[in-house]
C-alpha positions as a Markdown table, in Angstrom:
| # | Residue | x | y | z |
|---|---|---|---|---|
| 1 | Met | -23.9 | -15.5 | -16.0 |
| 2 | Lys | -20.4 | -14.6 | -17.0 |
| 3 | Asp | -18.5 | -16.5 | -19.6 |
| 4 | Gly | -15.7 | -18.6 | -18.0 |
| 5 | Ala | -13.1 | -17.4 | -20.5 |
| 6 | Gln | -13.8 | -13.7 | -19.6 |
| 7 | Val | -13.8 | -14.2 | -15.8 |
| 8 | Met | -10.5 | -16.2 | -15.4 |
| 9 | Pro | -8.1 | -13.4 | -16.6 |
| 10 | Leu | -10.1 | -10.9 | -14.5 |
| 11 | Arg | -9.9 | -13.2 | -11.5 |
| 12 | Ala | -6.2 | -13.8 | -11.9 |
| 13 | Trp | -5.5 | -10.1 | -12.3 |
| 14 | Ser | -7.5 | -9.1 | -9.2 |
| 15 | His | -6.1 | -11.9 | -7.1 |
| 16 | Ala | -2.5 | -11.1 | -8.1 |
| 17 | Leu | -3.0 | -7.4 | -7.4 |
| 18 | Gly | -4.8 | -8.2 | -4.2 |
| 19 | Ala | -1.9 | -10.3 | -3.1 |
| 20 | Leu | 0.5 | -7.5 | -4.0 |
| 21 | Ala | -1.6 | -5.0 | -2.0 |
| 22 | Leu | -1.4 | -7.3 | 1.0 |
| 23 | Ala | 2.3 | -8.1 | 0.6 |
| 24 | Val | 3.7 | -4.6 | 0.1 |
| 25 | Pro | 3.0 | -3.4 | 3.6 |
| 26 | Ala | 4.6 | -6.6 | 5.1 |
| 27 | Val | 7.7 | -6.1 | 3.0 |
| 28 | Leu | 7.9 | -2.4 | 3.9 |
| 29 | Tyr | 7.6 | -3.3 | 7.6 |
| 30 | Leu | 10.3 | -6.0 | 7.4 |
| 31 | Phe | 12.8 | -3.9 | 5.6 |
| 32 | His | 12.2 | -0.4 | 6.7 |
| 33 | Phe | 9.8 | 0.3 | 9.5 |
| 34 | Ser | 11.0 | -2.4 | 11.9 |
| 35 | Ser | 14.3 | -0.5 | 12.2 |
| 36 | Leu | 12.8 | 3.0 | 12.3 |
| 37 | Gly | 14.3 | 5.5 | 14.7 |
| 38 | Trp | 17.4 | 5.3 | 16.9 |
| 39 | Pro | 18.5 | 2.5 | 19.2 |
| 40 | Asp | 17.3 | 4.4 | 22.3 |
| 41 | Gly | 13.8 | 4.7 | 20.9 |
| 42 | Phe | 14.0 | 8.3 | 19.7 |
| 43 | Leu | 11.9 | 9.0 | 16.6 |
| 44 | Ser | 12.6 | 12.2 | 14.7 |
| 45 | Glu | 9.9 | 14.4 | 13.3 |
| 46 | Arg | 10.4 | 12.7 | 9.9 |
| 47 | Asp | 10.3 | 9.2 | 11.5 |
| 48 | Arg | 7.0 | 9.9 | 13.2 |
| 49 | Ala | 5.5 | 11.3 | 10.0 |
| 50 | Glu | 6.7 | 8.3 | 8.0 |
| 51 | Gln | 5.2 | 6.0 | 10.7 |
| 52 | Asp | 1.8 | 7.7 | 10.4 |
| 53 | Leu | 1.9 | 7.5 | 6.6 |
| 54 | Phe | 2.8 | 3.8 | 6.9 |
| 55 | His | -0.2 | 3.1 | 9.2 |
| 56 | Leu | -2.5 | 4.9 | 6.7 |
| 57 | Phe | -1.0 | 3.0 | 3.8 |
| 58 | Val | -1.4 | -0.4 | 5.6 |
| 59 | Gly | -5.0 | 0.3 | 6.3 |
| 60 | Ala | -5.9 | 1.4 | 2.8 |
| 61 | Ser | -3.8 | -1.5 | 1.3 |
| 62 | Leu | -5.6 | -4.0 | 3.4 |
| 63 | Leu | -9.0 | -2.7 | 2.4 |
| 64 | Leu | -8.1 | -2.5 | -1.3 |
| 65 | Gly | -6.4 | -5.9 | -1.3 |
| 66 | Leu | -9.4 | -7.6 | 0.3 |
| 67 | Ser | -11.8 | -5.8 | -2.0 |
| 68 | Leu | -9.8 | -6.9 | -5.0 |
| 69 | Phe | -10.1 | -10.5 | -3.9 |
| 70 | Trp | -13.8 | -10.1 | -3.4 |
| 71 | Leu | -14.4 | -8.2 | -6.7 |
| 72 | Gly | -12.4 | -10.7 | -8.7 |
| 73 | Arg | -14.3 | -13.6 | -7.2 |
| 74 | Ser | -17.6 | -11.9 | -8.1 |
| 75 | Gly | -16.5 | -11.0 | -11.6 |
| 76 | Ala | -17.2 | -7.3 | -11.4 |
| 77 | Arg | -15.0 | -5.9 | -14.2 |
| 78 | Arg | -15.7 | -2.3 | -13.4 |
| 79 | Gly | -15.1 | -2.7 | -9.7 |
| 80 | Val | -11.7 | -4.4 | -10.3 |
| 81 | Ala | -10.8 | -1.5 | -12.6 |
| 82 | Val | -11.8 | 1.1 | -10.0 |
| 83 | Ala | -10.0 | -0.8 | -7.2 |
| 84 | Thr | -6.8 | -1.1 | -9.4 |
| 85 | Gly | -6.9 | 2.7 | -10.1 |
| 86 | Leu | -7.4 | 3.4 | -6.4 |
| 87 | Phe | -4.4 | 1.2 | -5.5 |
| 88 | Leu | -2.2 | 2.9 | -8.0 |
| 89 | Leu | -3.3 | 6.3 | -6.8 |
| 90 | Leu | -2.6 | 5.2 | -3.2 |
| 91 | Val | 0.9 | 4.1 | -4.1 |
| 92 | Ala | 1.6 | 7.3 | -6.1 |
| 93 | Cys | 0.3 | 9.6 | -3.3 |
| 94 | Ser | 2.2 | 7.7 | -0.7 |
| 95 | Leu | 5.5 | 7.9 | -2.6 |
| 96 | Ala | 4.9 | 11.6 | -3.3 |
| 97 | Thr | 4.2 | 12.3 | 0.4 |
| 98 | Leu | 7.2 | 10.3 | 1.5 |
| 99 | Ser | 9.4 | 12.2 | -0.9 |
| 100 | Tyr | 8.0 | 15.5 | 0.6 |
| 101 | Phe | 8.7 | 14.3 | 4.1 |
| 102 | Arg | 12.3 | 13.3 | 3.2 |
| 103 | Ala | 12.9 | 16.7 | 1.5 |
| 104 | His | 11.4 | 19.0 | 4.2 |
| 105 | Leu | 11.4 | 17.3 | 7.6 |
| 106 | Pro | 14.5 | 17.0 | 9.8 |
| 107 | Gly | 15.7 | 13.4 | 10.1 |
| 108 | Gly | 17.4 | 13.8 | 13.4 |
| 109 | Gly | 20.9 | 13.3 | 12.1 |
| 110 | Gly | 22.4 | 16.3 | 13.8 |
| 111 | Gly | 24.8 | 18.7 | 12.2 |
């Protein structure tokens, strides 16, 4: 049985990070991806690539967020550490990929 003083910070950390992992895709959708593309529905090559990346990010964030809630509830310290590392790796890879898309794919702005 785990000591209550050790489990509470772990549970608080995992629940806070799990909530963040579930909230970030919602905020991204509200502020960026809901207005993606042109008014006539045209999506540039970069818009389509960002949309696919967003769908992958949402799926992975959902899985990691729910697993963080579950791991925090069960008190698995190593599992929370692994899930935290995976979430940080997911965010870093997503930002690097997004930066690559914006640097190398046409945005459809014309010239």
